[in-house]
C-alpha positions, 0 to 999 in steps of 0.5 A: 622931299625925294631921294635921287638914286643911281644904279648903271645896270649890270650885265647878270641883270638882263634876262635873254631877251637883253632888258633887266630881268623884271624882280631886279626892280623891286631890287634897285627899289631896296637899293633906294630905300636902303640909302635913302634911310642909311643918308638920315643916318650920321654913321651912314648905316640906318641899323642906328637909327634904331629903327626899321621897317619891312615892305608887305606890300609891292606893286611895280608897272612897268613902262620901258626897258632898260639894258645892260650899261644904262645908268638907270635913276631913280627918285624915292618919294612918301606918296603916304602916311599912315600911324605904325605903316608909310608908301613909297613912291619910286619912278625910275628913269633912263637919259629921261625916259620912264622905265618903271614907277611903283608904290611899296607898302612898309610897316615901321618896326624895332630893330630885332624885335620886328615887333609893329609900332609907331613910325617916330616922328625924327624918320617922319622929319628926315623922309619929310612931306607927302610929295607926288611922284611924276611919272616923266612924258 
């Protein structure tokens, strides 16, 4: 199972070259995973799941620019499970054309204390099985 998140590129997210500033792709990734996990909660807020996660590593490969006003679609899916960690894959496109691909490693933690813990089976069930995200093109 994957999740699709869409966002319109805002003027302030672009650099002097008129393209999305590279660090903003990680902001988009964070927004995408937050929206996905929040969709698991009956109230739409991931905090009510009594579970949290922390990103410990991210790698991003830029493919092509996104510009102010573009609709950036991001496909998100689990690409690896560990006992306390999981990898999330991201593929960003504009009008079906690849813009970036990325992978982040997160650690499952208990809320507030942020102590590492096993990934709850209920969360794994919502994320679904490991998948392969294909970069179009």
